Structures are given as structure tokens and as C-alpha cells.
LUMDRENLUM-286751 format. One line per 5 residues: their letters; for each residue x, y, z of C-alpha. Coordinates in pm, 1 decimal. Each point is the difference from the previous one (the first is absolute). Example, Ala and Ser with C-alpha at 12.3 -4.5 7.8 and 13.67 -1.06 7.14 Angstrom:
as = 1230.0 -450.0 780.0  137.0 344.0 -66.0
This chain:
xxxxx = 2236.4 1956.4 -2380.3  223.6 143.0 269.0  -164.6 323.1 110.5  -66.7 160.9 335.3  -355.3 -90.0 97.0
xxxxx = -259.8 146.1 234.3  -116.9 -296.7 207.5  -286.8 -18.2 249.7  -0.9 -282.3 254.1  -338.8 -53.6 164.6
xxxxx = -29.5 -172.1 338.1  -326.9 -16.6 190.7  188.7 -21.2 331.7  374.3 7.1 59.3  83.8 -54.1 367.6
xxxxx = 379.1 38.6 16.5  48.5 -259.4 275.6  -298.1 -238.5 -8.9  -19.4 -248.3 -286.6  186.2 19.1 -328.4
xxxxx = -197.5 261.4 -194.9  173.5 306.1 140.1  337.1 -169.4 -45.0  -78.8 -88.6 -361.4  -117.5 351.7 -85.8
xxxxx = 307.8 157.3 159.6  244.3 -232.2 -176.2  -165.7 6.4 -343.9  -38.9 378.1 -4.9  363.7 47.1 103.8
xxxxx = 129.4 -253.8 -252.1  -190.2 155.5 -291.6  112.1 348.2 105.6  360.6 -122.3 12.9  -38.7 -100.2 -366.3
xxxxx = -74.8 365.1 -78.3  -380.5 7.4 -2.4  -231.4 243.5 177.9  -216.1 -192.3 247.4  -308.0 105.5 196.3
xxxxx = -167.3 -227.4 253.7  -376.8 31.7 41.5  -92.5 -165.7 327.6  -283.9 -33.8 243.3  71.4 -3.1 374.4
xxxxx = 209.4 -119.2 169.5  252.4 178.0 -215.9  343.2 -135.2 -96.7  342.2 127.4 90.3  162.5 102.5 -328.4
xxxxx = 331.2 139.8 -116.2  -1.0 380.6 -4.0  25.5 -8.3 -380.0  -334.0 -184.4 -27.5  -318.4 208.3 5.9
xxxxx = -283.5 -132.3 219.9  -352.6 84.0 -112.3  -238.4 -79.6 282.9  -340.0 -148.1 -76.8  -162.1 34.5 341.6
xxxxx = -275.0 -251.7 56.9  -164.5 -20.9 340.5  268.8 -239.5 130.9  -262.4 -179.4 208.4  230.3 -294.7 66.2
xxxxx = 228.5 212.4 213.2  -249.4 -96.6 273.1  -260.3 -269.3 56.7  -197.7 204.5 251.8  -343.3 95.9 -134.2
xxxxx = -10.6 336.7 178.4  340.2 94.4 -143.6  -107.4 -103.7 -349.0  -323.9 193.3 28.9  190.3 311.8 106.2
xxxxx = 238.5 -35.4 -297.2  -297.9 -24.9 -234.5  -196.2 287.2 153.4  305.7 226.0 7.0  58.0 -45.8 -373.8
xxxxx = -123.2 306.4 -184.5  -155.2 -12.6 -346.9  -55.8 -374.3 12.7  10.3 -178.3 -334.8  -187.4 -313.7 -100.6
xxxxx = 326.6 -189.3 55.8  13.2 127.7 360.0  -352.6 -128.7 59.5  79.7 -335.0 -161.2  320.7 -31.5 202.7
xxxxx = -174.1 65.8 331.4  -304.0 -222.7 -61.4  204.5 -288.9 -140.8  245.9 9.3 291.8  -293.1 21.3 241.7
xxxxx = -126.0 -334.6 -131.0  341.3 -167.7 8.4  122.4 63.3 -354.4  331.0 133.4 -127.8  -90.9 282.6 -240.8
xxxxx = 337.4 177.9 -29.4  97.6 -173.0 -325.1  -310.6 114.0 -184.4  -8.2 355.5 133.5  372.8 50.9 -57.8
xxxxx = -44.1 -98.7 -364.3  -281.0 251.3 -42.6  206.0 279.2 157.0  308.3 -92.4 -203.5  -208.9 12.7 -318.7
xxxxx = -93.4 361.1 79.8  359.0 95.1 89.4  132.8 -151.3 -323.3  -266.7 145.6 -226.0  174.6 198.0 -275.6
xxxxx = 339.4 -55.1 165.5  327.7 6.5 -190.5  145.4 -328.0 126.1  157.9 -235.4 -249.7  -99.0 -307.5 198.6
xxxxx = -189.5 -94.4 317.0  101.8 -290.5 225.2  -269.3 -115.1 243.3  103.0 -199.3 304.5  -273.9 -264.2 22.0
xxxxx = -315.9 203.1 58.2  -160.9 -178.4 -295.2  -281.4 252.5 27.6  -259.7 105.5 -254.1  173.3 337.3 -31.1
xxxxx = 301.3 -171.6 -158.8  -209.9 -111.4 -297.3  -87.6 364.7 -66.5  360.6 114.0 46.6  113.4 -267.1 -247.6
xxxxx = -217.0 159.6 -270.4  200.4 322.6 15.1  347.1 -100.8 118.1  231.7 -300.9 -28.9  -58.4 -203.6 316.9
xxxxx = 198.3 -277.1 168.3  -176.5 -182.2 283.5  216.7 -162.6 267.5  -157.4 -310.4 153.5  231.1 -143.4 266.0
xxxxx = -231.2 -298.0 35.7  -374.1 -58.5 -32.7  -171.2 83.3 331.6  -209.9 -311.7 -52.5  282.4 -175.5 186.3
xxxxx = -43.5 221.4 307.7  -373.3 -65.1 -10.4  50.8 -376.1 -28.3  217.7 -21.2 310.8  -205.4 248.5 200.5
xxxxx = -309.3 -215.2 -59.5  192.6 -320.0 74.1  114.1 127.2 339.6  -329.9 165.5 98.2  -139.6 -164.2 311.7
xxxxx = -369.7 73.2 -44.7  -271.4 83.2 -250.6  2.5 360.3 124.5  371.7 28.0 -74.3  -48.7 -150.8 -346.6
xxxxx = -277.4 249.8 -78.5  222.2 282.2 123.2  284.1 -112.7 -227.6  -236.9 -36.0 -295.6  -117.6 357.9 52.8
xxxxx = 355.9 134.1 37.4  117.7 -167.1 -321.1  -305.1 108.1 -200.6  233.9 221.0 -207.9  128.8 -316.9 -170.0
xxxxx = -295.3 5.9 -238.4  117.6 341.6 -120.7  362.2 -111.4 -28.2  -89.9 -302.1 -212.1  -208.7 211.4 -236.7
xxxxx = 262.4 272.3 -31.8  297.3 -232.4 -48.6  -163.9 -157.4 -307.3  -26.7 342.5 -165.1  357.2 111.6 61.7
xxxxx = 249.1 -12.4 -286.3  327.8 -12.4 195.6  57.6 -176.8 332.3  330.4 -53.5 179.2  55.7 -245.3 285.0
xxxxx = 315.4 -86.2 198.1  6.2 -379.0 -42.1  -88.5 -275.1 -244.0  -212.2 -160.0 269.9  -207.5 318.5 33.6
xxxxx = -37.1 14.3 -379.4  -146.2 -349.4 1.1  -233.8 80.4 291.4  -120.0 329.0 -152.8  -78.9 -179.0 -325.0
xxxxx = -192.4 -273.3 181.2  -178.0 196.0 274.4  -74.6 320.4 -193.6  -41.7 -153.1 -345.2  267.6 218.0 -163.0
xxxxx = 178.6 -138.4 -309.6  367.4 -55.2 85.8  112.1 197.9 -307.7  -113.1 319.4 176.5  215.4 -69.2 307.3
xxxxx = 370.9 84.2 23.6  222.0 -129.9 280.1  234.2 254.9 158.3  137.2 -94.3 344.9  8.3 248.6 283.2
xxxxx = 338.7 134.4 94.7  168.0 -16.6 338.9  191.9 293.8 147.0  320.4 -195.0 65.3  182.4 314.6 113.5
xxxxx = -238.8 53.7 292.4  -57.3 -370.6 68.6  361.1 -95.8 47.1  205.0 -202.8 250.3  125.5 202.9 296.1
xxxxx = 320.6 -156.1 123.8  27.9 241.6 294.0  -324.9 -129.6 154.1  14.0 -319.1 203.9  -273.9 -256.5 -37.3
xxxxx = -221.7 -50.1 301.4  19.7 -366.1 106.7  -303.3 -198.2 -123.7  -178.2 304.2 -143.7  -211.2 -68.5 -309.0
xxxxx = -197.0 247.1 -208.8  -308.8 6.7 -217.0  -206.0 263.4 -178.4  -371.6 -58.9 23.5  -320.9 197.4 -1.0
xxxxx = -137.9 -152.1 318.4  -355.9 -135.0 -18.3  31.8 -42.8 -377.1  -26.9 -377.8 -65.1  186.0 25.1 -332.5
xxxxx = 326.5 75.3 184.1  -9.0 -327.2 196.0  124.7 155.7 324.2  -191.3 -253.8 212.0  231.3 -279.6 -112.0
xxxxx = 312.3 192.6 100.1  -152.5 70.6 341.6  -75.8 -368.8 55.0  359.2 -83.7 -97.5  131.5 252.6 254.7
xxxxx = -216.2 -157.6 271.0  165.2 -336.5 -65.1  354.2 133.5 -34.1  -6.0 199.3 322.6  19.3 -323.2 200.3
xxxxx = 354.7 -55.4 -130.5  84.1 364.5 -63.3  -165.7 205.3 277.4  188.0 312.5 -112.9  -153.7 -27.8 -348.7
xxxxx = -151.3 326.2 -123.7  -211.0 57.9 -309.0  6.3 359.3 -124.5  -309.1 72.6 -211.0  19.0 299.4 -233.0
xxxxx = -362.0 108.0 19.6  -266.1 74.8 257.1  -276.7 -221.6 138.6  -359.0 112.6 12.5  -84.7 81.7 360.6
xxxxx = -193.9 -291.2 147.7  15.4 -182.4 -333.7  69.9 -359.2 -92.3  380.4 29.9 11.6  9.0 149.0 348.4
xxxxx = -235.5 -269.9 125.5  210.0 -276.0 -156.4  322.2 134.1 154.4  -172.5 5.6 338.0  -135.2 -353.6 -40.5
xxxxx = 341.2 -136.1 -105.6  161.6 180.2 297.0  275.8 150.3 -213.9  -50.1 367.1 91.2  360.1 22.4 121.6
xxxxx = 129.6 -142.3 -327.0  -178.8 240.1 -237.8  89.2 358.6 -83.2  -200.2 210.2 -247.1  165.0 294.9 -174.4
xxxxx = -182.1 228.0 -240.7  46.3 326.7 -191.4  368.9 -70.9 -56.3  211.2 158.6 -270.5  186.3 -222.5 -245.9
xxxxx = 321.6 54.7 193.8  -167.0 -93.1 328.1  -140.6 -317.6 -155.4  345.1 -85.9 -134.7  138.5 39.5 353.5
xxxxx = -258.1 -250.9 128.1  107.0 -243.8 -271.3  363.6 52.2 97.9  -84.3 -91.7 360.1  -181.1 -317.2 -103.9
xxxxx = 124.1 -350.4 -75.1  -292.8 -118.7 -209.8  -269.6 167.0 -210.0  -337.3 -167.4 -59.0  -254.2 64.0 -275.2
xxxxx = -290.6 -229.9 82.1  -244.4 139.6 -256.1  -267.6 -219.2 -152.5  23.6 207.9 -317.2  216.3 283.5 -133.6
xxxxx = -32.9 187.1 -327.9  364.1 100.0 45.6  89.4 40.5 365.3  229.1 288.9 93.0  95.3 -164.2 335.3
xxxxx = 147.7 -294.9 -192.6  231.4 220.3 -205.3  81.0 234.4 287.9  106.8 -284.1 230.2  215.2 -149.5 -275.3
xxxxx = 150.2 341.3 -76.7  100.9 26.2 366.8  170.9 -341.7 -28.9  -207.4 -154.5 276.9  -69.3 -376.5 -18.7
xxxxx = -355.9 -20.6 -127.9  -282.6 -249.0 52.9  -283.5 52.8 -248.1  -307.4 -187.6 -110.7  20.3 -175.8 -334.0
xxxxx = -307.1 172.6 -145.3  -103.8 235.3 -279.4  279.1 236.9 -106.8  238.2 -65.3 290.2  210.3 -269.2 -175.2
xxxxx = 39.9 236.7 -297.9  170.4 249.5 231.0  201.1 -228.1 227.3  121.0 -256.0 -255.7  222.4 -233.0 207.9
xxxxx = 109.9 266.4 248.8  -258.0 -63.4 274.2  -140.4 -291.4 196.5  -333.8 -60.0 -171.9  -268.6 -173.8 205.1
xxxxx = -365.5 -99.2 -44.4  -259.6 263.8 88.6  -228.7 -31.0 304.3  252.8 -210.9 192.0  127.3 98.1 343.4
xxxxx = 195.2 -328.6 0.2  194.3 102.1 -311.0  79.8 343.8 141.9  119.5 -150.3 328.1  221.7 -255.8 -174.5
xxxxx = 150.5 261.5 -234.0  81.1 235.1 289.6  170.9 -281.8 189.3  203.6 -82.5 -310.3  123.8 357.9 -37.2
xxxxx = 77.0 29.3 372.3  203.2 -322.5 -21.5  178.2 81.2 -328.9  58.0 377.4 0.4  311.6 5.3 -221.3
xxxxx = -149.1 -204.0 -285.7  -320.6 202.3 -0.1  189.6 329.0 13.0  193.5 -93.6 -314.1  -329.7 -59.9 -178.4
xxxxx = -135.8 333.5 131.4  308.3 186.7 -127.2  -51.0 -152.5 -344.7  -367.3 97.4 21.7  92.4 365.0 39.5
xxxxx = 204.2 -11.8 -320.8  -298.8 -161.6 -173.6  -221.2 293.4 106.0  253.6 262.0 -110.5  42.3 -161.6 -341.6
xxxxx = -366.2 -67.3 -75.1  -219.9 236.6 203.6  173.6 337.8 3.8  -228.7 295.2 -73.5  221.6 141.1 -276.5
xxxxx = -49.0 -316.6 -202.8  -372.4 -19.7 86.9  -55.2 365.7 -98.0  140.0 -68.2 -348.2  -252.7 -282.5 -42.3
xxxxx = -281.2 238.9 99.7  137.7 262.7 -236.4  -10.5 -247.6 -289.7  -360.8 -89.8 83.3  -91.7 369.4 26.6
xxxxx = 141.9 80.7 -346.1  -178.0 -303.4 -147.5  -330.4 103.2 163.8  29.7 356.3 -134.4  80.3 -125.5 -350.1
xxxx = -299.6 -235.1 -5.7  -231.1 272.3 137.9  97.6 235.7 -280.5  -55.4 -257.8 -274.6
């Protein structure tokens, strides 16, 4: 089979700058379109930035997580005309600390796709009940970047009180749905062999239903910039602040120790802290305010510029299903320090300094090593960029998805 297909990519939220979902949707839709297919993206808010050739079909939920102020949320709900049962569920669930967007997006997508003419539907990890219904009528591929059981595990581990643990339990209550749905899906794709193993174990999905297709890295945007000088002792990390899974605390503790010998040290964090949250309090307590700079809502080119200015990149995650920051730093040929966990070694191979997770000591030692041996580490970083280009380019990844799509369509028609 080598025909032009009508493809729908579903994404319950697709923020173009925060997290990897918006990036993934943009890159996958573009790559499949470049192969000659027609691609529509069905997304809830926040909506993705897409190529002009890609059609965006908005599935407007209430978007209650654009604010955490009750009065603002109440106004959003009251202003919604012709409220559906999903609107009511979304408001009440969020009111009691849940995260209902996955479930309600699936229900809305089911209605949008009813009697549609798509050849295949790709769902970006909603794992919602609506996907089971869609699968009855259309070939469906479910993308699971990693099982969210891992996020839940670390959020509970780092919760300081019973109240926090109860709050996390309520937030992650959607996991029961995701486990049930995943066992009824016929085709699942995940970006790493480690995620395949974890999905099989945590969700109870037979491995024969799970294909491994890595994510691609945009090596043309994330590229070395020889005309930009590196800022002395600047290091960079990408982290959703206040999310324990990203391990930012350990990098901050390492900075606090290093600043004694390198007072000019600066850590640029691609992301934004929650106002008054744990990360801001920790930075204050460690007295490293002058050494930390947050930058958010950056374009790919602007992020690449920050890499070009930096001497070291850190990925201190406790777990990664794939980890775009790993590949992006390597693509920019920046010496990389990364934790030796989950899928990260699959991506880095021998082209990064791999360290144990949850260790500020290891991060500190690795940074000192790169500062003291810049030429040797730069040679390894240059080789790492070639590794990314050869193994994680989107043209190659899109062909793997195309093969899985044709196979899924064939099996659906049998």
C-alpha cells in the first residue's frame, strides 16, 4: 500500500511551548504531510502551532486549567452556553481536584469523528473511553509516551504531607480509566523500549500490541550556532518546575555548591516556576536567586540560541518516556549531563555523561569535569549531534509511522 491517506491526529491539549505534546503533534503532522498525506489535527486547548498546510480542528473544552482561581473558573463555566454533560463533569471534577480533560476530550473527539472519512486516527495519549468507541469504526493508533503511573509514583514520593498525597491521588484518578482503556486497544506505539516494558507492566498490556517508534528531533532548528559566543559558566536545563519527575531540585542543589568556586555560574531554566511554589522557595532557601534565570514561551530557534550560549546542558529527570530535551541538547552539540534512567540511555548511547538519578553530588562532579575538560567533551558532543541526525530525524521516523499506519489499516479491514 502506498496511497495518499486522510489522517486525523487527536491531542487533548497541545501547548506549543510547554511540555512535549505540542512539539510532538507539530512534528508528526508535518512529517506525515511531507510524505504526501492529508493531515488534520483535532486538539483541545491550548492549541498547537501547526504548519499552514495542516488543518486544525478545535475541540473547545472549558480549558479550566488556564487558571487556578475559583472565581475565574466559575465565570468560564457560567459563560459557556448550551452546557453538555461533559462540561458539567469537567467543572465538577476540576472543582474537587481532578483532571477531567482526558475523558471529556475523548467524548468530544468521538462525536467529531462519527461517520468521518479518515483512513486512520492517531491519538496522542488521552487513553480515554471515547477512543474505544472510535476504534470500533476507524483504524486507531494510540501513542503512549510513557505510562503516567511513573508521574504518580514520584509525585507521591515527594509529597510532604497526607493532604498533598490525597491531592495527588485525586489528580491522578484518571489512571484507572487509562489502564482500562489501554487493555482494549489493538495498536499502541511508544517511543522507547523502556516505555514498552513499563506500559506492559503497569497497564497490563501484552507487549505484542506495542510498537516502538522513537520520536524525531528537528536537527535543522536545533543546530550549533557558530556565530554565537558561549557565556562563561552558563549551563542550561529544561524542566517543568514543581514537577518532581524532572528532578530540578538536584540541579539547584548542585548550583548552590558550585557557586562557591564559580560565582558567575548561571543556570538557565527553560520553563516557568509556579508563583510561590516549591521551586521558588527552594531557590530562595539556597540563596541562588542571582544564579538562576527562567525563560519560557520560547520558539525552537530561541531555545537553540540559549543552547548555543551555554557550556553544559543538564537533564536531571527521574524518568523519561523519551525526553525531547535530551535529543535537542545533543542536536545542538552541547556537552550533555543526563541521568542514567528509563529511556535516556537509549537516546544518548555513549554521547553524554550519564549519572545516577536523584544525586546533586553527581551533577556537581559532572559539571566540574566538563568545565575542566571542555575540548574532550565538545568532541563527544559533536559526535552526539551526528548520532541524532542519523537515528532520530523526522523523515526516517515518519516512514516508520507510515508503515505502522498501513499495517493498522490492513488489519482493520480483515
